[in-house]
KEROFI-353144 format. One record per residue (C-alpha): x negated, y negated, z negated. Coordinates in steps of 0.001 Angstrom, whole numbers, padded with zeros to 6 digits, always signed. Example, Ala and Ser with C-alpha at 12.3 -4.5 7.8 and 13.67 -1.06 7.14 Angstrom:
<nodes>
-012300+004500-007800 -013670+001060-007140 
</nodes>
This chain:
<nodes>
+000000+000000+000000 -001136-003553+000729 -002283-005586-002257 +000227-008435-002111 -000557-009260-005737 -003664-011041-004504 -001368-013778-003129 +000279-014367-006522 -001829-016357-009017 +000157-015130-012043 -001389-011680-011639 -004879-013162-011792 -003928-015104-014911 -002316-012051-016563 -004341-009125-015273 -002544-006540-017425 +000993-007718-016569 +003520-005342-015048 +006313-007621-013868 +009601-005765-013368 +012092-008625-013710 +012237-009948-010162 +016048-009780-010081 +015964-012582-012667 +013280-014603-010896 +010382-013779-008604 +006786-014816-008973 +005462-017452-006563 +002755-016858-003947 -000145-019206-003505 +001226-020295-000111 +004392-021659-001735 +002547-023382-004563 +000146-025034-002128 +002963-026240+000133 +004780-027892-002770 +001583-029476-004066 +000703-030774-000580 +004120-032381-000249 +003841-034216-003569 +000236-035201-002899 +000592-036392+000686 +004216-036813+001764 +006222-037804-001304 +008836-040491-000689 +012590-040881-000956 +013925-039255+002214 +016805-040383+004417 +016591-043961+003130 +013403-045475+004451 +012164-046321+007922 +008508-046360+006891 +006205-043492+007844 +006064-041720+004482 +009844-041669+004123 +010199-040326+007643 +007731-037536+006806 +009731-036658+003689 +012930-036611+005720 +011335-034381+008348 +010061-032000+005661 +013540-031735+004155 +015366-031207+007437 +012726-028784+008726 +013395-026710+005608 +017093-026749+006422 +016411-025488+009935 +014197-022754+008474 +017078-021588+006262 +019523-021741+009173 +017315-019505+011273 +016572-017157+008355 +020246-016302+007736 +021551-016665+011300 +023828-019669+010792 +025135-021423+013881 +024145-024951+012838 +022217-026820+010159 +025536-028537+009411 +026470-025253+007714 +023469-025293+005346 +023967-027179+002073 +021067-027522-000364 +022020-027109-004032 +020187-026357-007283 +020873-022609-007241 +023450-019973-006349 +025539-020897-009396 +025917-024469-008194 +026687-023265-004674 +029541-021097-005957 +030818-023852-008226 +030822-026213-005250 +033182-023890-003392 +035385-023496-006453 +035796-027226-007053 +036028-028334-003444 +038170-025425-002305 +040577-026097-005161 +042801-028345-003066 +043561-025349-000851 +044690-023071-003716 +048174-023397-005220 +050197-021920-008056 +051262-018430-007061 +048189-017839-004898 +045777-015052-005780 +041996-014924-006113 +040313-011514-006005 +036888-010873-007557 +034838-007698-007763 +034518-006586-011393 +030746-006155-011037 +030081-009818-010295 +027453-011919-012007 +029131-014576-014129 +028128-017130-011476 +030529-015451-009057 +033221-014867-011679 +033557-017908-013956 +034119-020436-011118 +037110-018391-009929 +038411-017901-013456 +038360-021675-013915 +039882-022322-010485 +042765-020032-011381 +043305-021876-014658 +043256-025294-012948 +045648-024368-010178 +047925-021757-011695 +046657-019134-009272 +046298-015533-010448 +042830-013995-010809 +042760-010285-009944 +039906-007768-010004 +038712-005150-007569 +037341-002290-009651 +034465+000000-008723 +033896+003579-009825 +031153+004615-012240 +028775+004899-009290 +029348+001233-008511 +031149+001967-005239 +033946-000147-003788 +036061+001365-001028 +037925-000153+001888 +041092+001575+000704 +040798-000056-002716 +040244-003476-001160 +043229-003094+001147 +045383-002098-001815 +044210-005059-003902 +044868-007682-001220 +048262-009293-000819 +049679-011992+001496 +048925-014449-001325 +045205-013604-001665 +043327-016731-000635 +039794-015676-001500 +037728-012577-002287 +034399-012921-004153 +031757-010182-004104 +027962-009826-004130 +026185-008164-001259 +023918-006423-003784 +024943-005902-007413 +022458-007266-009934 +023262-004311-012222 +023731-001332-009893 +021398-002499-007124 +023999-001094-004749 +024543-002674-001310 +028215-003408-000695 +029732-003057+002816 +030227-006785+003326 +030868-006695+007070 +033650-004122+006667 +035118-006065+003761 +034979-009340+005725 +036931-007752+008575 +039570-006487+006140 +039853-009887+004454 +040203-011811+007689 +042940-009505+008944 +044765-010405+005736 +044121-014134+006121 +041725-014081+003146 +038371-015860+002933 +035340-013949+001647 +032672-015518-000588 +029437-013537-000766 +026799-013863-003477 +023526-013199-001679 +021183-013836-004604 +019988-010217-004708 +020171-009504-000977 +018694-012473+000902 +015208-012030-000656 +015073-008286+000008 +016721-007475+003331 +017687-009136+006616 +020919-011097+006157 +022770-012571+009141 +025916-014486+008206 +027261-014271+011746 +026942-010483+011836 +028387-010112+008339 +031308-012391+009135 +031313-014050+005701 +032935-017430+005195 +030525-018514+002456 +027143-017219+001265 +025263-018456-001803 +021693-017737-002872 +018857-019143-004986 +015328-020076-003999 +013757-018917-007257 +014778-015307-006591 +012983-015367-003232 +009495-016675-004123 +010489-020380-004004 +010538-022896-006879 +013357-023102-009373 +015879-025872-008762 +016682-025243-005103 +019503-023104-003745 +021625-022773-000649 +025288-022684+000231 +026182-021486+003706 +029728-022231+004771 +031532-021998+008081 +031576-025503+009512 +035341-025711+009966 +035851-024844+006291 +033241-027300+005025 +034862-030037+007114 +038177-029523+005295 +036638-029617+001815 +036191-032873-000144 +032771-033819-001561 +031479-032100-004667 +029563-035030-006194 +029773-038739-005450 +026967-041270-005124 +024110-042168-002830 +023544-040580+000579 +026856-038721+000721 +028673-041824+001949 +029008-043541+005289 +030704-046784+004218 +031799-048128+000828 +034124-050991-000107 +035625-052039-003427 +038708-050057-002579 +037388-046867-001053 +034752-045011+000917 +034214-042854+003939 +031865-039912+003625 +028797-038845+005529 +028938-036003+008002 +027918-032457+007156 +025750-031375+005500 +025028-034637+003674 +028617-034976+002437 +027742-032374-000199 +024256-033623-001142 +024729-036694-003323 +021770-038584-004728 +018048-038148-004266 +017503-034605-003027 +014928-032008-004079 +012545-032261-001149 +009742-030489-003000 +012018-027543-003710 +013160-027419-000089 +009539-027492+001081 +008793-024616-001281 +011778-022672+000059 +010568-023263+003622 +007120-021938+002667 +008707-018931+000935 +010682-018102+004074 +007517-018371+006154 +005736-016054+003729 +008566-013497+003740 +008593-013572+007538 +004828-013029+007594 +005173-009929+005402 +008210-008778+007403 +011458-007304+006116 +010525-003950+007624 +007554-003794+005271 +009474-005281+002330 +012337-002791+002601 +009983+000161+003108 +007809-000737+000125 +010616-001604-002280 +012560+001525-001289 +009520+003744-001866 +008814+002228-005274 +012475+002461-006298 +012581+006127-005271 +009370+006845-007182 +010692+005243-010366 +014101+006880-009991 +012744+010410-009568 +010479+010029-012599 +013324+008603-014692 +015661+011475-013805 +013151+013885-015356 +012986+012101-018734 +015424+013445-021360 +017883+010991-022944 +017455+008395-020172 +020770+007500-018523 +020723+005677-015179 +023676+003391-014572 +025339+003764-011185 +024753+006053-008236 +023101+009476-008384 +020808+008588-005507 +017691+006439-005388 +018784+005094-002000 +021762+003377-003664 +019542+001417-006056 +018095-001381-003941 +015076-002372-006042 +017169-002378-009242 +017532+000454-011752 +019617-000188-014865 +019592+002340-017675 +020059+003191-021341 +018150+005465-023698 +020119+007582-026147 +019963+006244-029684 +017869+003176-028895 +019229-000363-028554 +018311-002052-025251 +016651-004961-027071 +014390-002528-028923 +013527-000879-025618 +012615-004246-024089 +010493-005125-027123 +008528-001892-026840 +007949-002532-023137 +006779-006055-023967 +004239-004637-026429 +002738-002838-023419 +002825-005997-021243 +005640-004596-019104 +008302-007222-018399 +011854-005869-018082 +015261-007257-019075 +017799-006145-021670 +021369-007307-022271 +024505-007596-020169 +022681-009244-017229 +025367-011939-016923 +027865-009227-016016 +029919-008652-019158 +033169-007696-017381 +031248-004923-015603 +029750-003627-018834 +033221-003657-020392 +034496-001739-017359 +031717+000831-017807 +032284+001098-021552 +028769+000051-022527 +027777-003113-024382 +024306-003666-022967 +021713-002027-020768 +018083-002281-019704 +017118-003288-016176 +013915-002918-014231 +013825-004736-010905 +011197-004662-008175 +009712-006854-005514 +007284-005941-002755 +004357-007261-004814 +004787-004353-007212 +002740-001194-006715 +002546+002454-007776 +000434+001596-010812 +003261-000620-012078 +005673+002292-011826 +003250+004598-013640 +002900+002085-016497 +006679+001698-016659 +007269+005458-016773 +004537+006074-019365 +006130+003494-021662 +009652+004786-021039 +008612+008315-022021 +007338+006987-025353 +010456+005030-026362 +012302+007615-028447 +009128+008843-030116 +008266+005315-031208 +011747+004961-032669 +011297+008113-034751 +013102+010659-032603 +011548+014056-032103 +012239+014256-028396 
</nodes>
């Protein structure tokens, strides 16, 4: 396997670190860090507002990043690419701005496995409008079926929210099939791409989604920059999310007209440095190639999964196949609290995550309070898996169990 760790300064600073929490946030390659530093050293200015050379360079950097995102996810136009702070803000934007199109008696459908970011906005939208929030339930393997979706939809279902990849199961949902079903019903589909866009090719045109949200920090870019893709005709109908500078065309004492897409949704001074970092992250991902990323992450997931299946008292959450865990394996250990498990891993400099992973309704559905999650990126290697497995085998013994 290629040594991608050499591109990530954190692994030089912490030579003994095994980082298995990339579903929460990824580490940043040198190429991204250098691009952000170069922008702030040499091109920093307030974009969109100045006619002087430095401001023009900042504007170009920002809009070039937007074009990079458009190309990366197959959107038809940069007018469909809105920069936000993160996926959570992107989903909240839809919830608030789409609210005028939802009425009392309408229905909103959400998958029960959703991250709170793709659940709470719809819960609040239902409360504001009097709409009814319904849930599409998965089986214990984390699978959603077309038959179940068809049964859950009604003529009143305005919107269906689901992640392309679950942040707990790691399972890839059949978004294209679900989008076709929704559109035949007159329902819009909102897709959380936070766990898919960094790890596999995602083309919004091929998927047929109406909205897609994702975060830069989960795909090698800085924190504080995210993306909302929306079909242009839908974004045109939606009112602004925030009000202030740059999102206006003309203002009087009595009213205002708003800027065209995408700027209508980007009030105030924008995060050019974050956008530059996202552009550099996309370039880096493209240089590695999704073929290599998928192959490497799949091989490491399979290696970890097969080892884990052989360890007594370890219970993997979700599917009974490594292929259905896309870089994410969530588990419990009999008799040991997940927080104790995470603490033992930390004592061995192995970074994993314990808790409900911002998916409490799913954990309630599964009948378990909390779990432990290890999540991969292509910069991991076989030695990381070996360290993880060695520590996992020792958990019950350290807690005083005989086996």
